[in-house]
C-alpha positions as CSV (number, residue, x, y, z in Angstrom):
1,M,0.2,0.2,0.2
2,A,1.5,3.5,-1.0
3,L,1.5,6.3,1.8
4,W,2.8,9.6,1.5
5,I,4.6,10.8,4.9
6,Q,5.2,14.3,5.9
7,P,7.6,14.1,9.1
8,R,8.2,16.8,12.0
9,A,4.3,17.4,11.8
10,S,2.7,19.1,15.0
11,R,0.7,15.5,15.8
12,D,0.6,12.0,14.3
13,E,-2.5,11.7,11.9
14,V,-3.6,10.5,8.7
15,V,-4.9,13.8,6.3
16,G,-6.4,12.0,4.1
17,E,-4.9,10.7,-0.1
18,R,-2.3,12.6,-1.9
19,D,-1.7,11.2,-5.5
20,G,-3.1,8.0,-5.0
21,A,-1.1,7.4,-1.5
22,I,-3.0,7.7,1.8
23,A,-0.9,10.7,3.3
24,I,-0.3,10.7,6.9
25,R,1.5,13.1,8.9
26,L,4.2,12.0,11.5
27,Q,5.9,14.6,14.5
28,A,8.9,12.2,14.0
29,P,11.6,14.1,12.4
30,P,13.3,11.9,9.5
31,V,16.4,11.6,11.0
32,D,18.5,8.1,11.4
33,G,14.9,6.5,10.2
34,A,13.0,8.2,12.9
35,A,10.1,8.9,11.4
36,N,9.9,5.4,9.8
37,A,10.1,3.4,12.7
38,A,7.0,6.2,14.1
39,L,5.1,5.1,10.9
40,V,5.1,1.3,11.4
41,R,4.1,1.8,15.6
42,F,1.7,4.7,13.9
43,I,-0.2,2.3,11.4
44,A,0.4,-1.0,13.5
45,A,-1.4,0.9,16.3
46,R,-4.3,2.5,14.2
47,L,-5.2,-1.0,12.9
48,G,-4.6,-2.8,16.5
49,M,-1.8,-5.2,15.8
50,A,1.5,-5.6,16.4
51,P,4.0,-3.2,15.0
52,R,6.0,-6.7,14.2
53,D,3.1,-7.3,11.6
54,V,4.0,-3.8,9.6
55,Q,6.3,-4.3,7.0
56,L,8.2,-1.1,5.5
57,V,8.8,-2.7,2.1
58,R,9.8,0.3,-0.2
59,G,11.0,4.4,0.6
60,L,13.2,3.9,3.1
61,S,14.6,7.2,2.5
62,G,12.0,9.5,0.3
63,R,8.3,10.7,2.0
64,R,6.5,8.2,-0.2
65,K,6.7,4.9,0.9
66,W,5.2,1.4,0.5
67,V,4.0,-1.4,3.6
68,T,2.5,-4.3,3.8
69,V,0.5,-5.6,6.6
70,A,0.1,-9.1,7.9
71,G,-2.6,-10.8,6.9
72,L,-5.0,-7.7,5.4
73,E,-5.3,-6.9,2.2
74,A,-4.5,-3.5,1.3
75,A,-8.0,-2.0,0.2
76,V,-8.8,-3.4,3.9
77,V,-5.8,-1.7,5.6
78,R,-6.7,1.2,3.4
79,Q,-10.4,1.9,4.5
80,R,-9.1,0.8,8.4
81,L,-6.8,4.1,8.2
82,L,-9.0,6.1,6.2
83,C,-12.1,5.6,8.3
84,V,-10.9,5.5,11.9
């Protein structure tokens, strides 16, 4: 699933969609993987899952990232993130 991340935001939140990706703002800075770790924790918390079930598969150093969630299809994850 495609995500667009804005680090150093005032709070962690899903803000909608941007160019077909789910837009997420994170407080964490994009330094030493802090934003990536915060993203995994944020998605896991929003889905009620363990962080180990969320895997960042592409986009480690950019704003555009791709994740997979164990046991859930992308459409289900998208719906849950946008509707919570």
